[in-house]
C-alpha positions as CSV (number, residue, x, y, z in Angstrom):
1,X,-43.6,20.5,-8.4
2,X,-44.5,19.7,-5.0
3,X,-41.8,22.2,-3.6
4,X,-42.5,25.0,-5.9
5,X,-46.3,24.3,-4.9
6,X,-45.7,24.4,-1.2
7,X,-44.1,27.7,-2.0
8,X,-46.5,28.6,-3.5
9,X,-49.1,27.8,-1.3
10,X,-46.7,28.7,1.9
11,X,-46.6,32.6,0.2
12,X,-50.8,33.3,-0.6
13,X,-51.2,31.7,3.1
14,X,-48.6,34.4,4.3
15,X,-50.6,37.3,2.5
16,X,-53.8,36.1,4.1
17,X,-52.0,35.9,7.5
18,X,-51.0,39.8,7.4
19,X,-54.3,40.6,5.8
20,X,-56.5,38.9,8.9
21,X,-54.4,41.6,10.7
22,X,-54.3,44.4,9.1
23,X,-57.1,45.9,11.6
24,X,-54.9,45.1,14.9
25,X,-52.0,47.4,14.9
26,X,-50.2,46.0,17.3
27,X,-50.3,42.4,15.8
28,X,-49.5,43.4,12.1
29,X,-46.6,45.7,13.7
30,X,-45.0,42.2,15.5
31,X,-45.9,39.8,12.7
32,X,-43.5,42.3,10.0
33,X,-40.5,42.1,12.2
34,X,-40.2,38.2,12.4
35,X,-41.4,37.7,8.8
36,X,-39.4,34.8,8.0
37,X,-40.4,32.8,11.8
38,X,-43.7,33.3,10.5
39,X,-43.3,31.6,6.6
40,X,-41.5,28.8,8.5
41,X,-44.0,28.6,10.8
42,X,-46.6,28.3,7.8
43,X,-44.7,26.5,5.6
44,X,-44.5,23.6,9.0
45,X,-48.2,23.6,9.5
46,X,-48.8,23.3,5.8
47,X,-45.9,20.5,4.9
48,X,-46.8,18.7,8.7
49,X,-50.8,18.7,7.0
50,X,-49.9,17.1,3.7
51,X,-47.9,14.2,5.3
52,X,-49.9,10.9,4.9
53,X,-51.6,10.6,7.5
54,X,-51.1,14.1,8.3
55,X,-49.3,15.0,11.7
56,X,-51.0,16.3,14.2
57,X,-49.8,19.6,16.9
58,X,-51.4,18.6,20.3
59,X,-52.5,22.2,20.7
60,X,-55.4,22.1,23.0
61,X,-53.5,21.1,26.7
62,X,-55.4,23.5,29.3
63,X,-54.4,25.3,31.9
64,X,-54.8,22.8,35.3
65,X,-54.0,20.1,33.0
66,X,-52.1,17.0,34.6
67,X,-49.0,17.6,33.3
68,X,-47.7,14.5,31.0
69,X,-44.0,14.1,30.9
70,X,-44.5,11.6,27.6
71,X,-46.0,14.1,25.9
72,X,-44.2,17.1,27.2
73,X,-41.1,18.7,29.3
74,X,-41.0,21.0,31.7
75,X,-40.1,24.8,30.4
76,X,-38.8,26.0,33.5
77,X,-40.9,25.6,36.0
78,X,-41.5,22.1,37.9
79,X,-45.2,20.6,38.8
80,X,-47.9,18.3,38.0
81,X,-50.1,20.7,36.3
82,X,-50.1,22.8,33.3
83,X,-50.3,26.3,33.9
84,X,-49.6,27.3,29.9
85,X,-48.5,25.5,27.0
86,X,-45.5,27.0,25.8
87,X,-44.6,24.8,22.1
88,X,-47.6,21.8,21.1
89,X,-46.3,18.5,20.9
90,X,-46.3,16.4,17.4
91,X,-48.2,12.8,16.9
92,X,-47.1,10.8,13.8
93,X,-51.0,11.1,13.4
94,X,-54.1,11.6,15.7
95,X,-53.7,8.7,18.4
96,X,-50.1,8.3,17.2
97,X,-46.9,8.1,18.9
98,X,-45.1,11.1,20.1
99,X,-42.9,12.2,17.4
100,X,-41.6,15.2,19.1
101,X,-42.2,16.7,22.6
102,X,-44.3,19.5,23.4
103,X,-43.0,21.8,26.4
104,X,-45.4,23.3,29.2
105,X,-45.0,26.0,32.2
106,X,-46.0,24.3,34.9
107,X,-47.9,25.9,38.3
108,X,-44.8,25.2,41.1
109,X,-45.5,22.3,43.8
110,X,-44.4,23.7,46.5
111,X,-43.6,21.2,49.0
112,X,-45.3,21.8,52.4
113,X,-43.6,23.1,55.1
114,X,-43.7,22.1,58.7
115,X,-44.4,25.0,61.2
116,X,-41.1,25.6,62.8
117,X,-41.2,25.3,67.0
118,X,-40.4,27.7,68.6
119,X,-38.5,27.4,72.0
120,X,-39.3,28.4,75.4
121,X,-36.2,30.2,77.2
């Protein structure tokens, strides 16, 4: 019962998603090329919401936030400051333990270089 209800809900939400972008040709065209991915994302979000208590996606990390290695992994550039989020961290519940670490791109940390001394000849 729950599985069939979930699939009906996912179908309804997928159609609503498509309709919400029908006026934006670029997004609408892009979403039509990856329908399986979009449906899977909707399904995952729906099931996270059904979980009791609901799982929480930490999707509000802002540019300039200090990097937290307890909740996130680095994407390609190491640093101490977040540039942007690639994938959200998932918590078991609001304020709860990390179920899955998210991924962030950091602003690269530049090592201080000492000025080279020129030798006199």
